[in-house]
C-alpha angles and dihedrals in degrees: 000000000000122000100006096156096108090175092060094114099042115121090248114008115218093239087058097051115146124246137162094284121105109293122222132177106244131189120208110217134189118197124235090216135007126033115025124226135056125301129196123220133182114249113222120221091253089063094044098059112107088195086071099054094168092068101026113132112230141138115289097035127106118241140186116233138177115252132195132350093312093050091235109192111243135171125243146150124263106225100174143006125198142153108250143153111267092217092220093304117141102225123193118239124256106257106204144346107228105187124061089213135016114282093195126049122220088256091053091048088051091050090048090053091051091051091049091053097041099044096034094240127140111260094234090057090048093053090048088055094047094056115065115235090242091058092048093050093040088234115198093031134095137185108269132177111239125197130212138164117252115237093242090055095046090056092060103034094115090061096052119106106211137156114266099258093045091049092049093050092047093048093049093046092050090050094051116105090219138024116279133220121237094259092047093052093044091053094048096044092040092227141114125256092266098082090046093051088048090056090051091052091051087050090236091129130035130212138206133180118241136166109244140170115280092208133010120239113260120196126199120254110257126194108240118234129202121241116277121244110259123224120228095270094048091047091051090050091049090050089055092052092044091052089053090050090053093054094067090216137098115281126164115211123189107209103201108189129158116243111287094019093125102256093151094057089052090052091049096051092047089052091049087062091047091051090049087062089055091252134125136241133210119209119191122199123184104225132048086223089064095050099077094050093044093045090050092055093049093047089055089061107029132052099218121037126163126200128208125182140133097257092065120099119252089251093054094046090051093051092048091047092053091049092052094046091051090061091240095118122084099190131022115202120188153114128279100308092052087085084080094056107140096238107169092197107038114181106162142005122206124189111194118203087011091182093069116119090215087079088072115078114226097204129057123318085045094195128158112226091220093058092043089049089051091053094043094050090047089054092049096036095233132130125269118208119198114194130192145133088216107032120200110262088242090060094042092051091048089053092046091054095046098252089115127032112243117222116181135207101180097169136057119247115274086017091277110173122245112253121268111251122210122191118218111205107218090195085075106093091210090068092055107036093099091059128223129080097292119079119218094256091051091048090052091047092051090050091051094047094049092045089053092052095253129135127239133216119199120191123203112158096206126089128216133037107276119016096209139020115213141170112232091201102058102007095244112162122200110239134172108263090215098046107022092227128118118280113232122224116230108194099192092058091032093228142111115240136194105222090204104052099014092238110167127201136164112263115260118249093198138020111282089211107045099010092235111159096213096083110163131222107209139176129043130267129172094271092057090044088053091052093049093048092050091049094048096040105032094166095055123094105234128194127186120208118192136117092276095055098036103056100113115090109260094016093118092054093046092049095049093043089055091050092047092051090053095247090123121061100185123030113191132174150102129308092299087083095047102076141065099340116136116206114154094195094061104111099166135043120184123195100203095194119006092180100067093109101012097098100037115131091255127110089222094054094103092046092050092050093049090050094049098047094044094047097049091044087057091063092080135059093043094125136056091267091068124212147224138220130219117198118196113204145152089212106055093154096054111121092233093053093043094050092044093053088053094046085234110148096164094057090048091051091045091056099039101043098063089054091052091047093051089058096037089241119154130319086033094049141008124256139197125190120210116196122192119193134180143144097255114063099208094046092048091051091049091055090048091051090049091052092050089052092051092051093050091049092048096055137012088197092067119082114208122206115193149305098235135149112282114248084250092048098180128033130167091354091306126116113225133210127174139190132193122227111199129189143153094260142003094260089059090052092049090056091050094048095044095096090058091061094058115100111265133157116254128196116270113291095358112134136176140193133196117214116196113207093003122203098179113070097170 
């Protein structure tokens, strides 16, 4: 099991106790890449001098160390330093201290160790994931020579006989509260570089090289707004959070509020109290598309708001990170990774739309932001607020059993009614005889909404133009040769794309198998939906939002601002438009196909469908004009669809949880998914079967299901097999999976991953 030294962060770990043997200062290092485990290196005196803080070796800084017989220089993280006996070991010396100050606090190192243990990931890889690339590379900074006046020179300046420009430059530099760069001093003294260089030659000023920001962060001016008046339900919810804040201990509250119930205002007023204590708050949102709107609301109420998300440049993330670490920021708003924001005075963590799968990372370390937030708030003894109209069944069950405190907002603000939802049964031929993605009732509803001056949102959770390319003569279907999944036609780029490996090819003009020229492009993606809407409603301004159209930085914000200003009549797209957005003029929401994920081979398929339909339905009816929702489906009787059309979360949970309990699926048990992939199918399956046997041998308390081919059985030229390990708790799973972590030779090019608490079963 990786990283089992739980005493790593003690002041003086037991295994490093002092005795009469020769004492040496030793740094314990984990590598960001390469061999796993912890390595000890001798710390030379030059790295042990606190009078030289810029090269002082201590926990939380990155270091360069020699590795292997050839002493290859590699980068790693120093996680502890102590004086200890070497025990006769010949330790290699620490090569270099990279960072002039620790990038990771002791708390963050402790959190990193917990993630490493829980998610079975090497600590070095975890720490590399915690720190944004822009922070590691010091993006937005450059080495600059800074000038200052030595104390002994400042004391005798009045007696110096200098030319006018040199005297002016020296006087201004001495009066500055901080060292100045050449350009800064030249501008202030209104001189060229010559007088300053003359002062250097006379040793009247001294210089040092530092890495500084190339440009300060400038934020837009935002008009401040006063707090909104809370209704009785919101006030009661705020009182519950306030009571948790006053306890000075960890409490998790599940704020279950229907769409439009005013959850965000409750968050904001709770954070205002946190800020009044001189503390900081972290607010996580699931989608980048939500970040601009959320940030805007927080900037209207707080002076200093920082933003962290993946669409920022490295320079911007580094600047925001430094602002947060300095304690200058009151509120941090961001996506999943913002849970690692280096807040020195954390007072509250809020996770909005906590049910969203985007809070689970799909690459190592495969952490879930909710679990990390729970650990972090426990360490800091502060509350965690989880908000959602459709909570995850894990969170709902925890609230039902008393592990979380349930706080309810059952009504919309101002007592606005929830929108009426109508189901359109696509099995009825009358609804499809006109062709296209839009049934006749949905077309009529769009006409009526636009004629009445309302706006429309259309959800189709599939990108591209046509979702499959097929020959009607012989039945050939175009698939990705590397992934064995359908290629998707993108008309704007005139290419077929694999959405799993990003393979791109020109579209076929005839069948590759039988050479028939009548090859057919079938299925609907967002691009085809956009073309249909534009054709049927030529006077409407239409905007598509999906990952293909929103790649440019700032494009999400621009698109949503245009829609908010009424410049866009119809907003269509994938799930990024389904959550959290508040547009009072939206009078119609259409779910073009509610079945896109309903029949996936995944025990969470029904839950995901219920979440998506309920959330997108909640985007309408937020103003006095009201709204309605039309849901097109081939499965109108499915419990998830029925409950979503009624806005009835509790009935959905009541029907779904017993099925989970019967199979010991989460939240009634814990699960790990092990995926083995390799280029040779039989060899890969053999490794998966060997792993299943090792888990069964390691623990009778772990039930193993599989191995079996993954639903996506081949990706990027690798065959994939998976197995599920199921146990009563995560410690039981760790025992069962322990043999897999031991070093063992695998066949060439065969790899495996273990995913604790998996959300992706594909």
